[in-house]
PyMOL Python script that loads the backbone (N, CA, C, O; Angstrom):
from pymol import cmd

cmd.read_pdbstr("""\
ATOM      1  N   UNK A   1     -44.466 -12.723 -29.653  1.00  0.00           N
ATOM      2  CA  UNK A   1     -43.985 -13.599 -28.668  1.00  0.00           C
ATOM      3  C   UNK A   1     -42.447 -14.059 -29.038  1.00  0.00           C
ATOM      4  O   UNK A   1     -41.556 -14.233 -28.207  1.00  0.00           O
ATOM      5  N   UNK A   2     -42.342 -14.200 -30.292  1.00  0.00           N
ATOM      6  CA  UNK A   2     -41.130 -14.720 -30.840  1.00  0.00           C
ATOM      7  C   UNK A   2     -39.968 -13.716 -30.664  1.00  0.00           C
ATOM      8  O   UNK A   2     -38.831 -14.104 -30.395  1.00  0.00           O
ATOM      9  N   UNK A   3     -40.283 -12.433 -30.822  1.00  0.00           N
ATOM     10  CA  UNK A   3     -39.262 -11.343 -30.560  1.00  0.00           C
ATOM     11  C   UNK A   3     -38.821 -11.285 -29.161  1.00  0.00           C
ATOM     12  O   UNK A   3     -37.648 -11.107 -28.832  1.00  0.00           O
ATOM     13  N   UNK A   4     -39.851 -11.451 -28.310  1.00  0.00           N
ATOM     14  CA  UNK A   4     -39.356 -11.544 -26.873  1.00  0.00           C
ATOM     15  C   UNK A   4     -38.526 -12.500 -26.545  1.00  0.00           C
ATOM     16  O   UNK A   4     -37.529 -12.253 -25.867  1.00  0.00           O
ATOM     17  N   UNK A   5     -38.808 -13.688 -26.965  1.00  0.00           N
ATOM     18  CA  UNK A   5     -37.863 -14.914 -26.586  1.00  0.00           C
ATOM     19  C   UNK A   5     -36.466 -14.511 -27.260  1.00  0.00           C
ATOM     20  O   UNK A   5     -35.454 -14.687 -26.583  1.00  0.00           O
ATOM     21  N   UNK A   6     -36.356 -14.023 -28.453  1.00  0.00           N
ATOM     22  CA  UNK A   6     -35.224 -13.838 -29.084  1.00  0.00           C
ATOM     23  C   UNK A   6     -34.396 -12.590 -28.444  1.00  0.00           C
ATOM     24  O   UNK A   6     -33.167 -12.526 -28.484  1.00  0.00           O
ATOM     25  N   UNK A   7     -35.154 -11.701 -27.906  1.00  0.00           N
ATOM     26  CA  UNK A   7     -34.573 -10.623 -27.088  1.00  0.00           C
ATOM     27  C   UNK A   7     -34.046 -11.240 -25.897  1.00  0.00           C
ATOM     28  O   UNK A   7     -32.852 -11.071 -25.655  1.00  0.00           O
ATOM     29  N   UNK A   8     -34.836 -12.009 -25.028  1.00  0.00           N
ATOM     30  CA  UNK A   8     -34.091 -12.633 -23.816  1.00  0.00           C
ATOM     31  C   UNK A   8     -32.914 -13.520 -24.128  1.00  0.00           C
ATOM     32  O   UNK A   8     -31.930 -13.510 -23.389  1.00  0.00           O
ATOM     33  N   UNK A   9     -32.981 -14.322 -25.245  1.00  0.00           N
ATOM     34  CA  UNK A   9     -32.011 -15.279 -25.581  1.00  0.00           C
ATOM     35  C   UNK A   9     -30.588 -14.322 -25.848  1.00  0.00           C
ATOM     36  O   UNK A   9     -29.497 -14.612 -25.356  1.00  0.00           O
ATOM     37  N   UNK A  10     -30.799 -13.310 -26.591  1.00  0.00           N
ATOM     38  CA  UNK A  10     -29.723 -12.349 -26.892  1.00  0.00           C
ATOM     39  C   UNK A  10     -29.017 -11.783 -25.687  1.00  0.00           C
ATOM     40  O   UNK A  10     -27.788 -11.752 -25.627  1.00  0.00           O
ATOM     41  N   UNK A  11     -29.804 -11.332 -24.722  1.00  0.00           N
ATOM     42  CA  UNK A  11     -29.462 -10.653 -23.581  1.00  0.00           C
ATOM     43  C   UNK A  11     -28.720 -11.648 -22.652  1.00  0.00           C
ATOM     44  O   UNK A  11     -27.695 -11.290 -22.072  1.00  0.00           O
ATOM     45  N   UNK A  12     -29.252 -12.952 -22.500  1.00  0.00           N
ATOM     46  CA  UNK A  12     -28.678 -14.048 -21.628  1.00  0.00           C
ATOM     47  C   UNK A  12     -27.247 -14.527 -22.461  1.00  0.00           C
ATOM     48  O   UNK A  12     -26.287 -14.906 -21.789  1.00  0.00           O
ATOM     49  N   UNK A  13     -27.177 -14.495 -23.693  1.00  0.00           N
ATOM     50  CA  UNK A  13     -26.074 -15.013 -24.362  1.00  0.00           C
ATOM     51  C   UNK A  13     -24.921 -13.849 -24.207  1.00  0.00           C
ATOM     52  O   UNK A  13     -23.733 -14.131 -24.052  1.00  0.00           O
ATOM     53  N   UNK A  14     -25.386 -12.615 -24.265  1.00  0.00           N
ATOM     54  CA  UNK A  14     -24.274 -11.462 -24.058  1.00  0.00           C
ATOM     55  C   UNK A  14     -23.866 -11.570 -22.489  1.00  0.00           C
ATOM     56  O   UNK A  14     -22.690 -11.378 -22.181  1.00  0.00           O
ATOM     57  N   UNK A  15     -24.702 -11.835 -21.630  1.00  0.00           N
ATOM     58  CA  UNK A  15     -24.280 -12.008 -20.261  1.00  0.00           C
ATOM     59  C   UNK A  15     -23.321 -13.097 -20.042  1.00  0.00           C
ATOM     60  O   UNK A  15     -22.316 -12.925 -19.352  1.00  0.00           O
ATOM     61  N   UNK A  16     -23.603 -14.224 -20.615  1.00  0.00           N
ATOM     62  CA  UNK A  16     -22.737 -15.300 -20.659  1.00  0.00           C
ATOM     63  C   UNK A  16     -21.357 -15.005 -21.103  1.00  0.00           C
ATOM     64  O   UNK A  16     -20.364 -15.188 -20.399  1.00  0.00           O
ATOM     65  N   UNK A  17     -21.350 -14.509 -22.384  1.00  0.00           N
ATOM     66  CA  UNK A  17     -20.186 -14.113 -22.937  1.00  0.00           C
ATOM     67  C   UNK A  17     -19.361 -13.072 -22.195  1.00  0.00           C
ATOM     68  O   UNK A  17     -18.139 -13.214 -22.252  1.00  0.00           O
ATOM     69  N   UNK A  18     -19.841 -12.071 -21.523  1.00  0.00           N
ATOM     70  CA  UNK A  18     -19.245 -11.076 -20.752  1.00  0.00           C
ATOM     71  C   UNK A  18     -18.560 -11.762 -19.534  1.00  0.00           C
ATOM     72  O   UNK A  18     -17.419 -11.460 -19.184  1.00  0.00           O
ATOM     73  N   UNK A  19     -19.433 -12.846 -18.812  1.00  0.00           N
ATOM     74  CA  UNK A  19     -19.129 -13.463 -17.771  1.00  0.00           C
ATOM     75  C   UNK A  19     -17.879 -14.357 -18.064  1.00  0.00           C
ATOM     76  O   UNK A  19     -16.896 -14.336 -17.324  1.00  0.00           O
ATOM     77  N   UNK A  20     -17.958 -15.075 -19.079  1.00  0.00           N
ATOM     78  CA  UNK A  20     -16.960 -15.977 -19.616  1.00  0.00           C
ATOM     79  C   UNK A  20     -15.562 -15.229 -19.905  1.00  0.00           C
ATOM     80  O   UNK A  20     -14.500 -15.720 -19.525  1.00  0.00           O
ATOM     81  N   UNK A  21     -15.627 -14.135 -20.531  1.00  0.00           N
ATOM     82  CA  UNK A  21     -14.445 -13.309 -20.780  1.00  0.00           C
ATOM     83  C   UNK A  21     -13.841 -12.688 -19.520  1.00  0.00           C
ATOM     84  O   UNK A  21     -12.633 -12.453 -19.509  1.00  0.00           O
ATOM     85  N   UNK A  22     -14.572 -12.416 -18.495  1.00  0.00           N
ATOM     86  CA  UNK A  22     -14.307 -11.827 -17.284  1.00  0.00           C
ATOM     87  C   UNK A  22     -13.406 -13.014 -16.530  1.00  0.00           C
ATOM     88  O   UNK A  22     -12.294 -12.776 -16.059  1.00  0.00           O
ATOM     89  N   UNK A  23     -14.018 -14.269 -16.485  1.00  0.00           N
ATOM     90  CA  UNK A  23     -13.451 -15.418 -15.771  1.00  0.00           C
ATOM     91  C   UNK A  23     -12.180 -15.869 -16.370  1.00  0.00           C
ATOM     92  O   UNK A  23     -11.248 -16.242 -15.658  1.00  0.00           O
ATOM     93  N   UNK A  24     -12.106 -15.845 -17.841  1.00  0.00           N
ATOM     94  CA  UNK A  24     -11.035 -16.359 -18.493  1.00  0.00           C
ATOM     95  C   UNK A  24      -9.865 -15.191 -18.543  1.00  0.00           C
ATOM     96  O   UNK A  24      -8.738 -15.554 -18.879  1.00  0.00           O
ATOM     97  N   UNK A  25     -10.056 -14.036 -18.273  1.00  0.00           N
ATOM     98  CA  UNK A  25      -9.093 -13.027 -18.415  1.00  0.00           C
ATOM     99  C   UNK A  25      -7.973 -13.364 -17.490  1.00  0.00           C
ATOM    100  O   UNK A  25      -8.207 -13.762 -16.349  1.00  0.00           O
ATOM    101  N   UNK A  26      -6.673 -13.204 -17.982  1.00  0.00           N
ATOM    102  CA  UNK A  26      -5.638 -13.395 -17.018  1.00  0.00           C
ATOM    103  C   UNK A  26      -4.910 -12.302 -16.704  1.00  0.00           C
ATOM    104  O   UNK A  26      -3.829 -12.411 -16.125  1.00  0.00           O
ATOM    105  N   UNK A  27      -5.486 -11.005 -17.093  1.00  0.00           N
ATOM    106  CA  UNK A  27      -4.684  -9.836 -16.733  1.00  0.00           C
ATOM    107  C   UNK A  27      -5.233  -9.316 -15.291  1.00  0.00           C
ATOM    108  O   UNK A  27      -6.251  -9.783 -14.778  1.00  0.00           O
ATOM    109  N   UNK A  28      -4.508  -8.383 -14.747  1.00  0.00           N
ATOM    110  CA  UNK A  28      -4.829  -7.969 -13.593  1.00  0.00           C
ATOM    111  C   UNK A  28      -3.914  -8.433 -12.441  1.00  0.00           C
ATOM    112  O   UNK A  28      -3.023  -9.240 -12.704  1.00  0.00           O
ATOM    113  N   UNK A  29      -4.067  -7.996 -11.231  1.00  0.00           N
ATOM    114  CA  UNK A  29      -3.083  -8.304 -10.050  1.00  0.00           C
ATOM    115  C   UNK A  29      -3.812  -9.437  -9.341  1.00  0.00           C
ATOM    116  O   UNK A  29      -5.029  -9.558  -9.197  1.00  0.00           O
ATOM    117  N   UNK A  30      -2.840 -10.244  -8.926  1.00  0.00           N
ATOM    118  CA  UNK A  30      -3.379 -11.474  -7.995  1.00  0.00           C
ATOM    119  C   UNK A  30      -3.299 -11.153  -6.580  1.00  0.00           C
ATOM    120  O   UNK A  30      -3.060  -9.989  -6.256  1.00  0.00           O
ATOM    121  N   UNK A  31      -3.471 -12.048  -5.708  1.00  0.00           N
ATOM    122  CA  UNK A  31      -3.497 -11.734  -4.287  1.00  0.00           C
ATOM    123  C   UNK A  31      -2.042 -11.852  -3.877  1.00  0.00           C
ATOM    124  O   UNK A  31      -1.598 -11.182  -2.944  1.00  0.00           O
ATOM    125  N   UNK A  32      -1.328 -12.667  -4.540  1.00  0.00           N
ATOM    126  CA  UNK A  32       0.122 -12.823  -3.988  1.00  0.00           C
ATOM    127  C   UNK A  32       0.844 -11.456  -4.313  1.00  0.00           C
ATOM    128  O   UNK A  32       1.449 -10.821  -3.450  1.00  0.00           O
ATOM    129  N   UNK A  33       0.728 -11.042  -5.676  1.00  0.00           N
ATOM    130  CA  UNK A  33       1.334  -9.745  -5.901  1.00  0.00           C
ATOM    131  C   UNK A  33       0.904  -8.665  -4.818  1.00  0.00           C
ATOM    132  O   UNK A  33       1.744  -7.980  -4.234  1.00  0.00           O
ATOM    133  N   UNK A  34      -0.259  -8.576  -4.625  1.00  0.00           N
ATOM    134  CA  UNK A  34      -0.689  -7.411  -3.602  1.00  0.00           C
ATOM    135  C   UNK A  34      -0.213  -7.776  -2.209  1.00  0.00           C
ATOM    136  O   UNK A  34       0.136  -6.839  -1.490  1.00  0.00           O
ATOM    137  N   UNK A  35      -0.152  -9.025  -1.725  1.00  0.00           N
ATOM    138  CA  UNK A  35       0.543  -9.316  -0.526  1.00  0.00           C
ATOM    139  C   UNK A  35       1.983  -9.023  -0.349  1.00  0.00           C
ATOM    140  O   UNK A  35       2.425  -8.594   0.716  1.00  0.00           O
ATOM    141  N   UNK A  36       2.770  -9.271  -1.469  1.00  0.00           N
ATOM    142  CA  UNK A  36       4.324  -9.209  -1.673  1.00  0.00           C
ATOM    143  C   UNK A  36       4.463  -7.506  -1.473  1.00  0.00           C
ATOM    144  O   UNK A  36       5.206  -7.016  -0.623  1.00  0.00           O
ATOM    145  N   UNK A  37       3.749  -6.824  -2.259  1.00  0.00           N
ATOM    146  CA  UNK A  37       3.772  -5.284  -2.135  1.00  0.00           C
ATOM    147  C   UNK A  37       3.641  -4.807  -0.712  1.00  0.00           C
ATOM    148  O   UNK A  37       4.400  -3.963  -0.234  1.00  0.00           O
ATOM    149  N   UNK A  38       2.606  -5.401  -0.019  1.00  0.00           N
ATOM    150  CA  UNK A  38       2.433  -4.884   1.402  1.00  0.00           C
ATOM    151  C   UNK A  38       3.447  -5.213   2.205  1.00  0.00           C
ATOM    152  O   UNK A  38       3.808  -4.365   3.021  1.00  0.00           O
ATOM    153  N   UNK A  39       4.033  -6.321   2.164  1.00  0.00           N
ATOM    154  CA  UNK A  39       5.234  -7.004   3.079  1.00  0.00           C
ATOM    155  C   UNK A  39       6.276  -6.059   2.714  1.00  0.00           C
ATOM    156  O   UNK A  39       6.922  -5.547   3.629  1.00  0.00           O
ATOM    157  N   UNK A  40       6.552  -5.732   1.412  1.00  0.00           N
ATOM    158  CA  UNK A  40       7.699  -4.838   1.062  1.00  0.00           C
ATOM    159  C   UNK A  40       7.477  -3.437   1.681  1.00  0.00           C
ATOM    160  O   UNK A  40       8.394  -2.848   2.253  1.00  0.00           O
ATOM    161  N   UNK A  41       6.444  -3.007   1.573  1.00  0.00           N
ATOM    162  CA  UNK A  41       6.041  -1.691   2.096  1.00  0.00           C
ATOM    163  C   UNK A  41       6.408  -1.612   3.767  1.00  0.00           C
ATOM    164  O   UNK A  41       7.041  -0.693   4.287  1.00  0.00           O
ATOM    165  N   UNK A  42       5.899  -2.704   4.415  1.00  0.00           N
ATOM    166  CA  UNK A  42       6.066  -2.770   5.933  1.00  0.00           C
ATOM    167  C   UNK A  42       7.495  -2.817   6.169  1.00  0.00           C
ATOM    168  O   UNK A  42       8.005  -1.979   6.912  1.00  0.00           O
ATOM    169  N   UNK A  43       8.303  -3.860   5.519  1.00  0.00           N
ATOM    170  CA  UNK A  43       9.645  -3.926   5.860  1.00  0.00           C
ATOM    171  C   UNK A  43      10.222  -2.519   5.603  1.00  0.00           C
ATOM    172  O   UNK A  43      10.663  -1.898   6.570  1.00  0.00           O
ATOM    173  N   UNK A  44      10.253  -1.958   4.345  1.00  0.00           N
ATOM    174  CA  UNK A  44      10.957  -0.651   3.983  1.00  0.00           C
ATOM    175  C   UNK A  44      10.576   0.536   5.077  1.00  0.00           C
ATOM    176  O   UNK A  44      11.386   1.416   5.365  1.00  0.00           O
ATOM    177  N   UNK A  45       9.330   0.462   5.617  1.00  0.00           N
ATOM    178  CA  UNK A  45       8.892   1.517   6.561  1.00  0.00           C
ATOM    179  C   UNK A  45       9.549   1.153   7.863  1.00  0.00           C
ATOM    180  O   UNK A  45       9.948   2.082   8.566  1.00  0.00           O
ATOM    181  N   UNK A  46       9.725  -0.193   8.306  1.00  0.00           N
ATOM    182  CA  UNK A  46      10.437  -0.543   9.544  1.00  0.00           C
ATOM    183  C   UNK A  46      11.773  -0.207   9.587  1.00  0.00           C
ATOM    184  O   UNK A  46      12.309   0.139  10.640  1.00  0.00           O
ATOM    185  N   UNK A  47      12.492  -0.294   8.295  1.00  0.00           N
ATOM    186  CA  UNK A  47      13.896  -0.062   8.164  1.00  0.00           C
ATOM    187  C   UNK A  47      14.140   1.546   8.422  1.00  0.00           C
ATOM    188  O   UNK A  47      15.023   1.995   9.152  1.00  0.00           O
ATOM    189  N   UNK A  48      13.197   2.313   7.691  1.00  0.00           N
ATOM    190  CA  UNK A  48      13.318   3.775   7.807  1.00  0.00           C
ATOM    191  C   UNK A  48      13.041   4.324   9.193  1.00  0.00           C
ATOM    192  O   UNK A  48      13.683   5.269   9.649  1.00  0.00           O
ATOM    193  N   UNK A  49      12.020   3.678   9.886  1.00  0.00           N
ATOM    194  CA  UNK A  49      11.697   4.086  11.230  1.00  0.00           C
ATOM    195  C   UNK A  49      12.971   3.746  12.213  1.00  0.00           C
ATOM    196  O   UNK A  49      13.437   4.555  13.015  1.00  0.00           O
ATOM    197  N   UNK A  50      13.435   2.451  12.018  1.00  0.00           N
ATOM    198  CA  UNK A  50      14.693   2.150  12.905  1.00  0.00           C
ATOM    199  C   UNK A  50      15.801   3.171  12.440  1.00  0.00           C
ATOM    200  O   UNK A  50      16.384   3.651  13.412  1.00  0.00           O
ATOM    201  N   UNK A  51      16.204   3.586  11.356  1.00  0.00           N
ATOM    202  CA  UNK A  51      17.182   4.469  11.064  1.00  0.00           C
ATOM    203  C   UNK A  51      17.026   5.760  11.626  1.00  0.00           C
ATOM    204  O   UNK A  51      17.907   6.384  12.217  1.00  0.00           O
ATOM    205  N   UNK A  52      15.674   6.191  11.381  1.00  0.00           N
ATOM    206  CA  UNK A  52      15.439   7.665  12.113  1.00  0.00           C
ATOM    207  C   UNK A  52      15.578   7.450  13.724  1.00  0.00           C
ATOM    208  O   UNK A  52      16.077   8.386  14.349  1.00  0.00           O
ATOM    209  N   UNK A  53      15.190   6.338  14.410  1.00  0.00           N
ATOM    210  CA  UNK A  53      15.267   6.182  15.867  1.00  0.00           C
ATOM    211  C   UNK A  53      16.837   6.243  16.130  1.00  0.00           C
ATOM    212  O   UNK A  53      17.275   6.901  17.073  1.00  0.00           O
ATOM    213  N   UNK A  54      17.579   5.613  15.362  1.00  0.00           N
ATOM    214  CA  UNK A  54      18.915   5.378  15.765  1.00  0.00           C
ATOM    215  C   UNK A  54      19.745   6.834  15.539  1.00  0.00           C
ATOM    216  O   UNK A  54      20.700   7.156  16.245  1.00  0.00           O
ATOM    217  N   UNK A  55      19.296   7.534  14.600  1.00  0.00           N
ATOM    218  CA  UNK A  55      19.682   8.861  14.241  1.00  0.00           C
ATOM    219  C   UNK A  55      19.394   9.751  15.312  1.00  0.00           C
ATOM    220  O   UNK A  55      20.269  10.476  15.786  1.00  0.00           O
ATOM    221  N   UNK A  56      18.159   9.741  15.745  1.00  0.00           N
ATOM    222  CA  UNK A  56      17.672  10.834  16.790  1.00  0.00           C
ATOM    223  C   UNK A  56      18.476  10.419  18.264  1.00  0.00           C
ATOM    224  O   UNK A  56      18.984  11.227  19.040  1.00  0.00           O
ATOM    225  N   UNK A  57      18.443   9.129  18.394  1.00  0.00           N
ATOM    226  CA  UNK A  57      18.967   8.862  19.766  1.00  0.00           C
ATOM    227  C   UNK A  57      20.502   8.987  19.778  1.00  0.00           C
ATOM    228  O   UNK A  57      21.018   9.182  20.878  1.00  0.00           O
ATOM    229  N   UNK A  58      21.367   8.892  18.602  1.00  0.00           N
ATOM    230  CA  UNK A  58      22.859   9.034  18.846  1.00  0.00           C
ATOM    231  C   UNK A  58      23.088  10.326  18.448  1.00  0.00           C
ATOM    232  O   UNK A  58      23.905  10.839  19.213  1.00  0.00           O
ATOM    233  N   UNK A  59      22.713  11.107  17.553  1.00  0.00           N
ATOM    234  CA  UNK A  59      23.008  12.315  17.069  1.00  0.00           C
ATOM    235  C   UNK A  59      22.171  13.604  17.450  1.00  0.00           C
ATOM    236  O   UNK A  59      22.765  14.635  17.766  1.00  0.00           O
ATOM    237  N   UNK A  60      21.044  13.552  17.425  1.00  0.00           N
ATOM    238  CA  UNK A  60      20.140  14.711  17.473  1.00  0.00           C
ATOM    239  C   UNK A  60      19.829  14.991  18.986  1.00  0.00           C
ATOM    240  O   UNK A  60      20.009  16.100  19.490  1.00  0.00           O
ATOM    241  N   UNK A  61      19.440  14.112  19.541  1.00  0.00           N
ATOM    242  CA  UNK A  61      18.970  14.212  21.236  1.00  0.00           C
ATOM    243  C   UNK A  61      20.155  14.544  21.884  1.00  0.00           C
ATOM    244  O   UNK A  61      20.057  15.537  22.604  1.00  0.00           O
ATOM    245  N   UNK A  62      21.379  13.943  21.839  1.00  0.00           N
ATOM    246  CA  UNK A  62      22.549  14.518  22.705  1.00  0.00           C
ATOM    247  C   UNK A  62      22.844  15.896  22.446  1.00  0.00           C
ATOM    248  O   UNK A  62      23.007  16.728  23.338  1.00  0.00           O
ATOM    249  N   UNK A  63      22.914  16.144  21.147  1.00  0.00           N
ATOM    250  CA  UNK A  63      23.429  17.579  20.708  1.00  0.00           C
ATOM    251  C   UNK A  63      22.330  18.532  21.069  1.00  0.00           C
ATOM    252  O   UNK A  63      22.633  19.652  21.479  1.00  0.00           O
ATOM    253  N   UNK A  64      21.148  18.194  20.955  1.00  0.00           N
ATOM    254  CA  UNK A  64      20.053  19.085  21.461  1.00  0.00           C
ATOM    255  C   UNK A  64      20.157  19.303  22.908  1.00  0.00           C
ATOM    256  O   UNK A  64      19.968  20.443  23.333  1.00  0.00           O
ATOM    257  N   UNK A  65      20.434  18.345  23.714  1.00  0.00           N
ATOM    258  CA  UNK A  65      20.452  18.450  25.201  1.00  0.00           C
ATOM    259  C   UNK A  65      21.728  19.364  25.590  1.00  0.00           C
ATOM    260  O   UNK A  65      21.709  20.185  26.508  1.00  0.00           O
ATOM    261  N   UNK A  66      22.606  19.157  24.932  1.00  0.00           N
ATOM    262  CA  UNK A  66      24.033  19.938  25.237  1.00  0.00           C
ATOM    263  C   UNK A  66      23.605  21.412  24.848  1.00  0.00           C
ATOM    264  O   UNK A  66      23.676  22.307  25.690  1.00  0.00           O
ATOM    265  N   UNK A  67      23.196  21.631  23.667  1.00  0.00           N
ATOM    266  CA  UNK A  67      22.884  23.022  23.202  1.00  0.00           C
ATOM    267  C   UNK A  67      21.881  23.907  24.185  1.00  0.00           C
ATOM    268  O   UNK A  67      21.976  25.121  24.366  1.00  0.00           O
ATOM    269  N   UNK A  68      20.834  22.961  24.817  1.00  0.00           N
ATOM    270  CA  UNK A  68      19.884  23.529  25.595  1.00  0.00           C
ATOM    271  C   UNK A  68      20.546  23.929  26.945  1.00  0.00           C
ATOM    272  O   UNK A  68      20.255  24.987  27.504  1.00  0.00           O
ATOM    273  N   UNK A  69      21.444  23.046  27.443  1.00  0.00           N
ATOM    274  CA  UNK A  69      22.162  23.158  28.690  1.00  0.00           C
ATOM    275  C   UNK A  69      23.069  24.347  28.624  1.00  0.00           C
ATOM    276  O   UNK A  69      23.208  25.063  29.616  1.00  0.00           O
ATOM    277  N   UNK A  70      23.668  24.578  27.541  1.00  0.00           N
ATOM    278  CA  UNK A  70      24.540  25.727  27.264  1.00  0.00           C
ATOM    279  C   UNK A  70      23.706  27.239  27.226  1.00  0.00           C
ATOM    280  O   UNK A  70      24.088  28.311  27.697  1.00  0.00           O
ATOM    281  N   UNK A  71      22.611  26.973  26.598  1.00  0.00           N
ATOM    282  CA  UNK A  71      21.746  28.027  26.638  1.00  0.00           C
ATOM    283  C   UNK A  71      21.322  28.672  27.973  1.00  0.00           C
ATOM    284  O   UNK A  71      21.268  29.888  28.157  1.00  0.00           O
ATOM    285  N   UNK A  72      21.008  27.666  28.938  1.00  0.00           N
ATOM    286  CA  UNK A  72      20.482  28.152  30.074  1.00  0.00           C
ATOM    287  C   UNK A  72      21.768  28.102  31.327  1.00  0.00           C
ATOM    288  O   UNK A  72      21.497  28.105  32.527  1.00  0.00           O
ATOM    289  N   UNK A  73      22.958  28.066  30.868  1.00  0.00           N
ATOM    290  CA  UNK A  73      23.990  28.186  31.772  1.00  0.00           C
ATOM    291  C   UNK A  73      24.420  29.520  32.045  1.00  0.00           C
ATOM    292  O   UNK A  73      25.221  30.097  31.309  1.00  0.00           O
ATOM    293  N   UNK A  74      23.871  30.095  33.182  1.00  0.00           N
ATOM    294  CA  UNK A  74      24.117  31.392  33.471  1.00  0.00           C
ATOM    295  C   UNK A  74      25.379  31.656  34.232  1.00  0.00           C
ATOM    296  O   UNK A  74      25.729  32.804  34.505  1.00  0.00           O
ATOM    297  N   UNK A  75      26.153  30.450  34.619  1.00  0.00           N
ATOM    298  CA  UNK A  75      27.252  30.655  35.505  1.00  0.00           C
ATOM    299  C   UNK A  75      28.561  31.302  34.525  1.00  0.00           C
ATOM    300  O   UNK A  75      29.520  31.903  35.010  1.00  0.00           O
ATOM    301  N   UNK A  76      28.404  31.085  33.335  1.00  0.00           N
ATOM    302  CA  UNK A  76      29.594  31.292  32.478  1.00  0.00           C
ATOM    303  C   UNK A  76      29.355  32.317  31.412  1.00  0.00           C
ATOM    304  O   UNK A  76      30.251  32.602  30.617  1.00  0.00           O
TER     305      UNK A  76
END
""", "prot")
cmd.dss("prot")
cmd.show_as("cartoon", "prot")
cmd.util.cbc("prot")
cmd.orient("prot")
């Protein structure tokens, strides 16, 4: 019976020690770090999309329209 009690005490103590070290650990990422990373990703993605939209509307689409119009121009 004494062995069983000692075995249970040892297991409980090791569980307490592992829980305490996990709680007291200061390594790892926090919620603020992750939130800042997400915000930065969204902002950079928005800037890239806005740049592509401006590029397509000012340069690519008008040129493409002109080229297609010239391709199907049978008069000249």
